[in-house]
KOLVEXVO-80451 format. One record per residue: residue number from 0; x negated, y, z of N, C-alpha, C, CB in turn. Coordinates in Angstrom, 1 decimal, decimal comma, padded with zeros to 4 digits. Glycine has a CB too. Layout:
@num NUM&n.u X&n.v Y&n.w Z&ca.u X&ca.v Y&ca.w Z&c.u X&c.v Y&c.w Z&cb.u X&cb.v Y&cb.w Z
...
***
This chain:
@num 0&n.u -000,8&n.v -001,2&n.w 000,0&ca.u 000,0&ca.v 000,0&ca.w 000,0&c.u -000,9&c.v 001,2&c.w 000,0&cb.u 000,9&cb.v 000,0&cb.w 001,2
@num 1&n.u -000,5&n.v 002,2&n.w -000,8&ca.u -001,2&ca.v 003,4&ca.w -000,8&c.u -000,4&c.v 004,5&c.w 000,0&cb.u -001,3&cb.v 003,9&cb.w -002,3
@num 2&n.u -001,2&n.v 005,3&n.w 000,6&ca.u -000,6&ca.v 006,5&ca.w 001,3&c.u -000,2&c.v 007,6&c.w 000,4&cb.u -001,6&cb.v 007,0&cb.w 002,4
@num 3&n.u 000,2&n.v 008,7&n.w 000,9&ca.u 000,6&ca.v 009,8&ca.w 000,1&c.u -000,6&c.v 010,3&c.w -000,7&cb.u 001,2&cb.v 010,9&cb.w 000,9
@num 4&n.u -000,3&n.v 010,6&n.w -002,0&ca.u -001,4&ca.v 011,0&ca.w -002,8&c.u -001,6&c.v 012,5&c.w -002,6&cb.u -001,0&cb.v 010,8&cb.w -004,3
@num 5&n.u -002,9&n.v 012,9&n.w -002,5&ca.u -003,3&ca.v 014,2&ca.w -002,3&c.u -002,9&c.v 015,1&c.w -003,5&cb.u -004,8&cb.v 014,4&cb.w -002,0
@num 6&n.u -002,2&n.v 016,2&n.w -003,3&ca.u -001,8&ca.v 017,0&ca.w -004,4&c.u -002,7&c.v 018,3&c.w -004,4&cb.u -000,3&cb.v 017,4&cb.w -004,3
@num 7&n.u -003,4&n.v 018,5&n.w -005,5&ca.u -004,2&ca.v 019,7&ca.w -005,6&c.u -003,7&c.v 020,6&c.w -006,6&cb.u -005,7&cb.v 019,2&cb.w -006,0
@num 8&n.u -004,0&n.v 021,9&n.w -006,5&ca.u -003,6&ca.v 022,9&ca.w -007,5&c.u -004,4&c.v 022,6&c.w -008,7&cb.u -003,8&cb.v 024,4&cb.w -007,0
@num 9&n.u -004,0&n.v 023,1&n.w -009,9&ca.u -004,7&ca.v 022,8&ca.w -011,1&c.u -006,2&c.v 023,4&c.w -011,0&cb.u -004,0&cb.v 023,5&cb.w -012,3
@num 10&n.u -006,4&n.v 024,5&n.w -010,4&ca.u -007,7&ca.v 025,1&ca.w -010,3&c.u -008,6&c.v 024,2&c.w -009,3&cb.u -007,7&cb.v 026,5&cb.w -009,8
@num 11&n.u -008,0&n.v 023,7&n.w -008,2&ca.u -008,7&ca.v 022,9&ca.w -007,3&c.u -009,1&c.v 021,5&c.w -008,0&cb.u -007,9&cb.v 022,6&cb.w -006,0
@num 12&n.u -008,2&n.v 021,0&n.w -008,8&ca.u -008,4&ca.v 019,8&ca.w -009,5&c.u -009,5&c.v 020,0&c.w -010,6&cb.u -007,1&cb.v 019,2&cb.w -010,2
@num 13&n.u -009,5&n.v 021,1&n.w -011,2&ca.u -010,5&ca.v 021,4&ca.w -012,2&c.u -011,9&c.v 021,5&c.w -011,5&cb.u -010,2&cb.v 022,7&cb.w -013,0
@num 14&n.u -011,9&n.v 022,2&n.w -010,4&ca.u -013,2&ca.v 022,3&ca.w -009,7&c.u -013,7&c.v 021,0&c.w -009,2&cb.u -013,1&cb.v 023,3&cb.w -008,5
@num 15&n.u -012,8&n.v 020,1&n.w -008,7&ca.u -013,2&ca.v 018,8&ca.w -008,2&c.u -013,8&c.v 018,0&c.w -009,4&cb.u -012,1&cb.v 018,1&cb.w -007,5
@num 16&n.u -013,1&n.v 018,0&n.w -010,5&ca.u -013,6&ca.v 017,3&ca.w -011,7&c.u -014,9&c.v 017,9&c.w -012,2&cb.u -012,6&cb.v 017,2&cb.w -012,8
@num 17&n.u -015,1&n.v 019,2&n.w -012,1&ca.u -016,4&ca.v 019,8&ca.w -012,5&c.u -017,5&c.v 019,4&c.w -011,6&cb.u -016,2&cb.v 021,3&cb.w -012,5
@num 18&n.u -017,2&n.v 019,3&n.w -010,3&ca.u -018,2&ca.v 018,9&ca.w -009,3&c.u -018,6&c.v 017,4&c.w -009,6&cb.u -017,6&cb.v 019,0&cb.w -007,9
@num 19&n.u -017,6&n.v 016,6&n.w -009,9&ca.u -017,9&ca.v 015,2&ca.w -010,3&c.u -018,8&c.v 015,1&c.w -011,5&cb.u -016,6&cb.v 014,4&cb.w -010,4
@num 20&n.u -018,5&n.v 016,0&n.w -012,5&ca.u -019,3&ca.v 016,0&ca.w -013,7&c.u -020,7&c.v 016,4&c.w -013,5&cb.u -018,6&cb.v 016,9&cb.w -014,8
@num 21&n.u -020,9&n.v 017,4&n.w -012,7&ca.u -022,3&ca.v 017,9&ca.w -012,4&c.u -023,0&c.v 016,8&c.w -011,6&cb.u -022,2&cb.v 019,2&cb.w -011,6
@num 22&n.u -022,4&n.v 016,1&n.w -010,7&ca.u -023,0&ca.v 015,0&ca.w -010,0&c.u -023,4&c.v 013,9&c.w -010,9&cb.u -022,1&cb.v 014,5&cb.w -008,9
@num 23&n.u -022,5&n.v 013,6&n.w -011,9&ca.u -022,9&ca.v 012,6&ca.w -012,9&c.u -024,0&c.v 013,0&c.w -013,8&cb.u -021,6&cb.v 012,3&cb.w -013,8
@num 24&n.u -024,1&n.v 014,3&n.w -014,2&ca.u -025,2&ca.v 014,8&ca.w -014,9&c.u -026,5&c.v 014,6&c.w -014,1&cb.u -025,0&cb.v 016,3&cb.w -015,3
@num 25&n.u -026,4&n.v 014,8&n.w -012,8&ca.u -027,6&ca.v 014,7&ca.w -011,9&c.u -028,2&c.v 013,3&c.w -011,9&cb.u -027,2&cb.v 015,0&cb.w -010,5
@num 26&n.u -027,4&n.v 012,3&n.w -012,3&ca.u -027,9&ca.v 010,9&ca.w -012,4&c.u -028,1&c.v 010,5&c.w -013,8&cb.u -027,0&cb.v 009,9&cb.w -011,7
@num 27&n.u -028,1&n.v 011,4&n.w -014,7&ca.u -028,5&ca.v 011,1&ca.w -016,1&c.u -027,4&c.v 010,8&c.w -017,1&cb.u -029,5&cb.v 010,1&cb.w -016,1
@num 28&n.u -026,2&n.v 011,1&n.w -016,7&ca.u -025,0&ca.v 010,8&ca.w -017,6&c.u -024,9&c.v 011,8&c.w -018,7&cb.u -023,7&cb.v 010,7&cb.w -016,7
@num 29&n.u -025,2&n.v 011,4&n.w -019,9&ca.u -025,1&ca.v 012,2&ca.w -021,1&c.u -023,7&c.v 012,6&c.w -021,5&cb.u -025,8&cb.v 011,5&cb.w -022,3
@num 30&n.u -022,8&n.v 011,7&n.w -021,3&ca.u -021,4&ca.v 012,0&ca.w -021,6&c.u -020,9&c.v 013,1&c.w -020,6&cb.u -020,5&cb.v 010,7&cb.w -021,4
@num 31&n.u -021,2&n.v 013,0&n.w -019,4&ca.u -020,8&ca.v 014,0&ca.w -018,4&c.u -021,4&c.v 015,4&c.w -018,8&cb.u -021,3&cb.v 013,6&cb.w -017,0
@num 32&n.u -022,7&n.v 015,4&n.w -019,3&ca.u -023,3&ca.v 016,6&ca.w -019,8&c.u -022,4&c.v 017,2&c.w -020,9&cb.u -024,7&cb.v 016,4&cb.w -020,2
@num 33&n.u -022,0&n.v 016,4&n.w -021,8&ca.u -021,2&ca.v 016,8&ca.w -023,0&c.u -019,9&c.v 017,4&c.w -022,5&cb.u -021,0&cb.v 015,6&cb.w -023,9
@num 34&n.u -019,3&n.v 016,8&n.w -021,5&ca.u -018,0&ca.v 017,3&ca.w -021,0&c.u -018,2&c.v 018,6&c.w -020,2&cb.u -017,4&cb.v 016,2&cb.w -020,0
@num 35&n.u -019,3&n.v 018,6&n.w -019,5&ca.u -019,6&ca.v 019,9&ca.w -018,7&c.u -019,9&c.v 021,0&c.w -019,8&cb.u -020,9&cb.v 019,7&cb.w -017,8
@num 36&n.u -020,6&n.v 020,7&n.w -020,8&ca.u -020,8&ca.v 021,6&ca.w -021,9&c.u -019,5&c.v 022,1&c.w -022,5&cb.u -021,7&cb.v 021,0&cb.w -023,0
@num 37&n.u -018,6&n.v 021,2&n.w -022,8&ca.u -017,3&ca.v 021,6&ca.w -023,4&c.u -016,5&c.v 022,5&c.w -022,5&cb.u -016,5&cb.v 020,3&cb.w -023,7
@num 38&n.u -016,6&n.v 022,3&n.w -021,2&ca.u -015,9&ca.v 023,0&ca.w -020,2&c.u -016,5&c.v 024,4&c.w -020,0&cb.u -015,8&cb.v 022,3&cb.w -018,9
@num 39&n.u -017,8&n.v 024,5&n.w -019,9&ca.u -018,4&ca.v 025,8&ca.w -019,5&c.u -019,2&c.v 026,5&c.w -020,6&cb.u -019,3&cb.v 025,5&cb.w -018,4
@num 40&n.u -019,4&n.v 026,0&n.w -021,8&ca.u -020,2&ca.v 026,7&ca.w -022,8&c.u -019,6&c.v 028,0&c.w -023,1&cb.u -020,2&cb.v 025,8&cb.w -024,1
@num 41&n.u -018,3&n.v 028,2&n.w -023,3&ca.u -017,8&ca.v 029,5&ca.w -023,6&c.u -018,1&c.v 030,6&c.w -022,5&cb.u -016,3&cb.v 029,5&cb.w -023,8
@num 42&n.u -018,1&n.v 030,2&n.w -021,3&ca.u -018,4&ca.v 031,1&ca.w -020,2&c.u -019,9&c.v 031,5&c.w -020,2&cb.u -018,0&cb.v 030,5&cb.w -018,8
@num 43&n.u -020,7&n.v 030,5&n.w -020,3&ca.u -022,2&ca.v 030,7&ca.w -020,3&c.u -022,6&c.v 031,5&c.w -021,5&cb.u -022,9&cb.v 029,4&cb.w -020,2
@num 44&n.u -022,0&n.v 031,2&n.w -022,6&ca.u -022,2&ca.v 031,9&ca.w -023,9&c.u -021,9&c.v 033,4&c.w -023,7&cb.u -021,4&cb.v 031,3&cb.w -025,1
@num 45&n.u -020,8&n.v 033,6&n.w -023,1&ca.u -020,4&ca.v 035,0&ca.w -022,9&c.u -021,4&c.v 035,8&c.w -022,0&cb.u -019,0&cb.v 035,1&cb.w -022,2
@num 46&n.u -021,9&n.v 035,1&n.w -021,0&ca.u -022,9&ca.v 035,8&ca.w -020,1&c.u -024,2&c.v 036,0&c.w -020,9&cb.u -023,2&cb.v 034,9&cb.w -018,9
@num 47&n.u -024,6&n.v 035,0&n.w -021,7&ca.u -025,8&ca.v 035,1&ca.w -022,5&c.u -025,7&c.v 036,3&c.w -023,5&cb.u -026,1&cb.v 033,8&cb.w -023,3
@num 48&n.u -024,5&n.v 036,4&n.w -024,1&ca.u -024,3&ca.v 037,5&ca.w -025,1&c.u -024,4&c.v 038,9&c.w -024,4&cb.u -022,9&cb.v 037,4&cb.w -025,7
@num 49&n.u -024,1&n.v 039,0&n.w -023,1&ca.u -024,2&ca.v 040,2&ca.w -022,4&c.u -025,6&c.v 040,5&c.w -021,9&cb.u -023,3&cb.v 040,2&cb.w -021,2
@num 50&n.u -026,4&n.v 039,5&n.w -021,8&ca.u -027,8&ca.v 039,7&ca.w -021,2&c.u -028,9&c.v 039,6&c.w -022,2&cb.u -028,0&cb.v 038,6&cb.w -020,2
@num 51&n.u -028,7&n.v 039,1&n.w -023,3&ca.u -029,8&ca.v 039,0&ca.w -024,3&c.u -029,4&c.v 039,6&c.w -025,6&cb.u -030,3&cb.v 037,5&cb.w -024,5
@num 52&n.u -030,4&n.v 039,9&n.w -026,5&ca.u -030,1&ca.v 040,4&ca.w -027,8&c.u -029,3&c.v 039,3&c.w -028,6&cb.u -031,4&cb.v 040,8&cb.w -028,6
@num 53&n.u -028,5&n.v 039,7&n.w -029,5&ca.u -027,7&ca.v 038,7&ca.w -030,3&c.u -028,5&c.v 037,6&c.w -030,9&cb.u -026,9&cb.v 039,4&cb.w -031,3
@num 54&n.u -029,7&n.v 038,0&n.w -031,5&ca.u -030,6&ca.v 037,1&ca.w -032,1&c.u -031,2&c.v 036,1&c.w -031,2&cb.u -031,6&cb.v 037,8&cb.w -033,0
@num 55&n.u -031,2&n.v 036,4&n.w -029,9&ca.u -031,8&ca.v 035,5&ca.w -028,9&c.u -030,8&c.v 034,6&c.w -028,2&cb.u -032,6&cb.v 036,3&cb.w -027,9
@num 56&n.u -029,5&n.v 034,7&n.w -028,5&ca.u -028,5&ca.v 034,0&ca.w -027,7&c.u -028,6&c.v 032,5&c.w -027,9&cb.u -027,2&cb.v 034,5&cb.w -028,2
@num 57&n.u -028,8&n.v 032,0&n.w -029,1&ca.u -028,9&ca.v 030,6&ca.w -029,3&c.u -030,1&c.v 030,0&c.w -028,5&cb.u -029,0&cb.v 030,2&cb.w -030,8
@num 58&n.u -031,2&n.v 030,6&n.w -028,6&ca.u -032,4&ca.v 030,1&ca.w -027,9&c.u -032,2&c.v 030,1&c.w -026,4&cb.u -033,6&cb.v 030,9&cb.w -028,3
@num 59&n.u -031,5&n.v 031,2&n.w -025,9&ca.u -031,3&ca.v 031,3&ca.w -024,5&c.u -030,3&c.v 030,2&c.w -024,0&cb.u -030,7&cb.v 032,7&cb.w -024,1
@num 60&n.u -029,3&n.v 030,0&n.w -024,8&ca.u -028,3&ca.v 029,0&ca.w -024,4&c.u -028,9&c.v 027,6&c.w -024,4&cb.u -027,1&cb.v 029,0&cb.w -025,4
@num 61&n.u -029,8&n.v 027,3&n.w -025,4&ca.u -030,5&ca.v 026,0&ca.w -025,4&c.u -031,4&c.v 025,9&c.w -024,1&cb.u -031,4&cb.v 025,9&cb.w -026,7
@num 62&n.u -032,0&n.v 026,9&n.w -023,8&ca.u -032,9&ca.v 026,9&ca.w -022,6&c.u -032,0&c.v 026,7&c.w -021,3&cb.u -033,7&cb.v 028,2&cb.w -022,4
@num 63&n.u -030,8&n.v 027,3&n.w -021,3&ca.u -029,9&ca.v 027,2&ca.w -020,1&c.u -029,5&c.v 025,7&c.w -020,0&cb.u -028,7&cb.v 028,1&cb.w -020,3
@num 64&n.u -029,0&n.v 025,1&n.w -021,1&ca.u -028,5&ca.v 023,7&ca.w -021,0&c.u -029,6&c.v 022,7&c.w -020,7&cb.u -027,8&cb.v 023,3&cb.w -022,3
@num 65&n.u -030,8&n.v 023,0&n.w -021,2&ca.u -032,0&ca.v 022,1&ca.w -020,9&c.u -032,3&c.v 022,3&c.w -019,4&cb.u -033,2&cb.v 022,5&cb.w -021,7
@num 66&n.u -032,2&n.v 023,5&n.w -018,8&ca.u -032,4&ca.v 023,7&ca.w -017,4&c.u -031,4&c.v 023,0&c.w -016,6&cb.u -032,4&cb.v 025,2&cb.w -017,1
@num 67&n.u -030,1&n.v 023,0&n.w -017,0&ca.u -029,0&ca.v 022,3&ca.w -016,3&c.u -029,3&c.v 020,8&c.w -016,3&cb.u -027,7&cb.v 022,7&cb.w -016,9
@num 68&n.u -029,7&n.v 020,3&n.w -017,4&ca.u -030,0&ca.v 018,9&ca.w -017,5&c.u -031,1&c.v 018,5&c.w -016,6&cb.u -030,3&cb.v 018,5&cb.w -019,0
@num 69&n.u -032,2&n.v 019,2&n.w -016,6&ca.u -033,4&ca.v 018,9&ca.w -015,8&c.u -033,2&c.v 019,1&c.w -014,4&cb.u -034,6&cb.v 019,6&cb.w -016,3
@num 70&n.u -032,4&n.v 020,1&n.w -014,0&ca.u -032,2&ca.v 020,5&ca.w -012,6&c.u -030,9&c.v 020,1&c.w -012,0&cb.u -032,5&cb.v 021,9&cb.w -012,4
@num 71&n.u -030,1&n.v 019,3&n.w -012,7&ca.u -028,8&ca.v 018,9&ca.w -012,2&c.u -028,8&c.v 018,3&c.w -010,8&cb.u -028,1&cb.v 018,0&cb.w -013,1
@num 72&n.u -029,8&n.v 017,5&n.w -010,4&ca.u -029,8&ca.v 017,0&ca.w -009,0&c.u -029,8&c.v 018,1&c.w -008,0&cb.u -031,0&cb.v 016,1&cb.w -008,8
@num 73&n.u -030,6&n.v 019,1&n.w -008,2&ca.u -030,7&ca.v 020,2&ca.w -007,3&c.u -029,4&c.v 021,1&c.w -007,4&cb.u -031,9&cb.v 021,1&cb.w -007,5
@num 74&n.u -029,0&n.v 021,4&n.w -008,6&ca.u -027,8&ca.v 022,2&ca.w -008,8&c.u -026,6&c.v 021,6&c.w -008,2&cb.u -027,6&cb.v 022,5&cb.w -010,3
@num 75&n.u -026,5&n.v 020,3&n.w -008,3&ca.u -025,3&ca.v 019,7&ca.w -007,7&c.u -025,2&c.v 019,8&c.w -006,2&cb.u -025,2&cb.v 018,2&cb.w -008,2
@num 76&n.u -026,3&n.v 020,1&n.w -005,6&ca.u -026,3&ca.v 020,2&ca.w -004,1&c.u -026,1&c.v 021,6&c.w -003,6&cb.u -027,7&cb.v 019,7&cb.w -003,6
@num 77&n.u -026,0&n.v 022,6&n.w -004,5&ca.u -025,9&ca.v 024,0&ca.w -004,1&c.u -024,4&c.v 024,3&c.w -003,7&cb.u -026,3&cb.v 024,9&cb.w -005,3
@num 78&n.u -024,3&n.v 025,2&n.w -002,7&ca.u -022,9&ca.v 025,5&ca.w -002,3&c.u -022,3&c.v 026,4&c.w -003,4&cb.u -022,9&cb.v 026,3&cb.w -001,0
@num 79&n.u -021,0&n.v 026,4&n.w -003,4&ca.u -020,2&ca.v 027,3&ca.w -004,3&c.u -019,5&c.v 026,4&c.w -005,3&cb.u -021,1&cb.v 028,3&cb.w -004,9
@num 80&n.u -018,8&n.v 027,1&n.w -006,2&ca.u -018,1&ca.v 026,4&ca.w -007,3&c.u -019,1&c.v 026,0&c.w -008,4&cb.u -017,0&cb.v 027,3&cb.w -007,9
@num 81&n.u -018,8&n.v 025,0&n.w -009,1&ca.u -019,6&ca.v 024,6&ca.w -010,2&c.u -019,8&c.v 025,7&c.w -011,2&cb.u -019,0&cb.v 023,4&cb.w -011,0
@num 82&n.u -018,8&n.v 026,5&n.w -011,5&ca.u -018,8&ca.v 027,6&ca.w -012,4&c.u -019,9&c.v 028,6&c.w -011,9&cb.u -017,5&cb.v 028,3&cb.w -012,6
@num 83&n.u -019,8&n.v 028,9&n.w -010,6&ca.u -020,7&ca.v 029,9&ca.w -010,0&c.u -022,1&c.v 029,4&c.w -010,1&cb.u -020,3&cb.v 030,2&cb.w -008,6
@num 84&n.u -022,3&n.v 028,1&n.w -009,8&ca.u -023,7&ca.v 027,5&ca.w -009,8&c.u -024,2&c.v 027,6&c.w -011,2&cb.u -023,7&cb.v 026,1&cb.w -009,3
@num 85&n.u -023,4&n.v 027,3&n.w -012,2&ca.u -023,9&ca.v 027,4&ca.w -013,6&c.u -024,2&c.v 028,8&c.w -014,1&cb.u -022,9&cb.v 026,7&cb.w -014,5
@num 86&n.u -023,3&n.v 029,7&n.w -013,7&ca.u -023,5&ca.v 031,1&ca.w -014,0&c.u -024,8&c.v 031,7&c.w -013,4&cb.u -022,3&cb.v 032,0&cb.w -013,6
@num 87&n.u -025,1&n.v 031,3&n.w -012,1&ca.u -026,3&ca.v 031,7&ca.w -011,5&c.u -027,5&c.v 031,1&c.w -012,2&cb.u -026,3&cb.v 031,3&cb.w -010,0
@num 88&n.u -027,4&n.v 029,8&n.w -012,6&ca.u -028,5&ca.v 029,1&ca.w -013,3&c.u -028,8&c.v 029,8&c.w -014,6&cb.u -028,2&cb.v 027,7&cb.w -013,5
@num 89&n.u -027,7&n.v 030,2&n.w -015,3&ca.u -027,9&ca.v 030,9&ca.w -016,6&c.u -028,6&c.v 032,2&c.w -016,4&cb.u -026,5&cb.v 031,2&cb.w -017,2
@num 90&n.u -028,2&n.v 033,0&n.w -015,4&ca.u -028,8&ca.v 034,3&ca.w -015,1&c.u -030,3&c.v 034,1&c.w -014,8&cb.u -028,1&cb.v 035,1&cb.w -014,0
@num 91&n.u -030,6&n.v 033,0&n.w -014,0&ca.u -032,0&ca.v 032,7&ca.w -013,6&c.u -032,8&c.v 032,4&c.w -014,8&cb.u -032,0&cb.v 031,6&cb.w -012,6
@num 92&n.u -032,3&n.v 031,5&n.w -015,7&ca.u -033,1&ca.v 031,1&ca.w -016,9&c.u -033,3&c.v 032,4&c.w -017,7&cb.u -032,3&cb.v 030,0&cb.w -017,7
@num 93&n.u -032,3&n.v 033,2&n.w -018,0&ca.u -032,5&ca.v 034,3&ca.w -018,8&c.u -033,5&c.v 035,3&c.w -018,2&cb.u -031,2&cb.v 035,0&cb.w -019,0
@num 94&n.u -033,4&n.v 035,5&n.w -016,9&ca.u -034,4&ca.v 036,4&ca.w -016,3&c.u -035,8&c.v 035,9&c.w -016,3&cb.u -034,0&cb.v 036,6&cb.w -014,8
@num 95&n.u -036,0&n.v 034,6&n.w -016,2&ca.u -037,3&ca.v 034,0&ca.w -016,3&c.u -037,8&c.v 034,1&c.w -017,8&cb.u -037,3&cb.v 032,5&cb.w -015,9
@num 96&n.u -037,0&n.v 033,9&n.w -018,7&ca.u -037,4&ca.v 034,0&ca.w -020,1&c.u -037,7&c.v 035,4&c.w -020,5&cb.u -036,3&cb.v 033,4&cb.w -021,0
@num 97&n.u -037,0&n.v 036,4&n.w -020,0&ca.u -037,1&ca.v 037,8&ca.w -020,3&c.u -036,9&c.v 038,6&c.w -019,1&cb.u -036,0&cb.v 038,2&cb.w -021,4
@num 98&n.u -038,1&n.v 039,0&n.w -018,5&ca.u -038,0&ca.v 039,7&ca.w -017,2&c.u -037,2&c.v 041,0&c.w -017,3&cb.u -039,4&cb.v 040,0&cb.w -016,8
@num 99&n.u -037,0&n.v 041,6&n.w -018,4&ca.u -036,2&ca.v 042,8&ca.w -018,6&c.u -035,0&c.v 042,5&c.w -019,5&cb.u -037,0&cb.v 044,0&cb.w -019,1
@num 100&n.u -034,0&n.v 041,8&n.w -019,0&ca.u -032,9&ca.v 041,4&ca.w -019,8&c.u -032,1&c.v 042,7&c.w -020,3&cb.u -031,9&cb.v 040,5&cb.w -019,1
@num 101&n.u -031,5&n.v 042,6&n.w -021,4&ca.u -030,8&ca.v 043,8&ca.w -021,9&c.u -029,7&c.v 044,2&c.w -020,9&cb.u -030,2&cb.v 043,5&cb.w -023,3
@num 102&n.u -029,3&n.v 045,4&n.w -020,9&ca.u -028,3&ca.v 045,9&ca.w -020,0&c.u -027,0&c.v 045,3&c.w -020,4&cb.u -028,3&cb.v 047,4&cb.w -019,9
@num 103&n.u -026,1&n.v 045,1&n.w -019,5&ca.u -024,8&ca.v 044,5&ca.w -019,8&c.u -024,1&c.v 045,5&c.w -020,7&cb.u -024,0&cb.v 044,3&cb.w -018,5
@num 104&n.u -023,5&n.v 045,0&n.w -021,7&ca.u -022,7&ca.v 045,9&ca.w -022,6&c.u -021,4&c.v 046,3&c.w -022,0&cb.u -022,4&cb.v 045,1&cb.w -023,9
@num 105&n.u -021,1&n.v 047,6&n.w -022,3&ca.u -019,8&ca.v 048,1&ca.w -021,8&c.u -018,7&c.v 047,3&c.w -022,5&cb.u -019,7&cb.v 049,6&cb.w -022,1
@num 106&n.u -017,7&n.v 046,9&n.w -021,8&ca.u -016,7&ca.v 046,1&ca.w -022,4&c.u -015,7&c.v 046,9&c.w -023,2&cb.u -015,9&cb.v 045,3&cb.w -021,4
@num 107&n.u -015,7&n.v 048,2&n.w -023,0&ca.u -014,8&ca.v 049,1&ca.w -023,8&c.u -015,5&c.v 049,7&c.w -024,9&cb.u -014,2&cb.v 050,2&cb.w -022,9
@num 108&n.u -014,8&n.v 049,8&n.w -026,0&ca.u -015,4&ca.v 050,4&ca.w -027,2&c.u -014,7&c.v 051,6&c.w -027,6&cb.u -015,4&cb.v 049,3&cb.w -028,4
@num 109&n.u -015,4&n.v 052,7&n.w -027,8&ca.u -014,8&ca.v 053,9&ca.w -028,3&c.u -014,6&c.v 053,8&c.w -029,8&cb.u -015,6&cb.v 055,2&cb.w -027,9
@num 110&n.u -013,6&n.v 054,4&n.w -030,3&ca.u -013,4&ca.v 054,1&ca.w -031,6&c.u -012,8&c.v 055,1&c.w -032,5&cb.u -012,8&cb.v 053,1&cb.w -031,8
***
């Protein structure tokens, strides 16, 4: 017999599954990395576009995902949400690659 099933909000369920994915990446699961990529690539891409020159975005993103793959065991142990951990890792990689990242673009455009 099973007890009552835990009911989580959609955002809590998404975070739990993201945490599980990062833990799986930490033990070398390529499929989990692919799923983590599908889930967070748009967010990390957006941050890269704000921090580096457009022509450097692809190289920066490649460096970020390589960092996530290599450092997933440590990243999976950090406090906070998976999204927050990955955003911080992205900022760290970009800062290490380019000590003077480009200033954040203003989100409003005059026209």
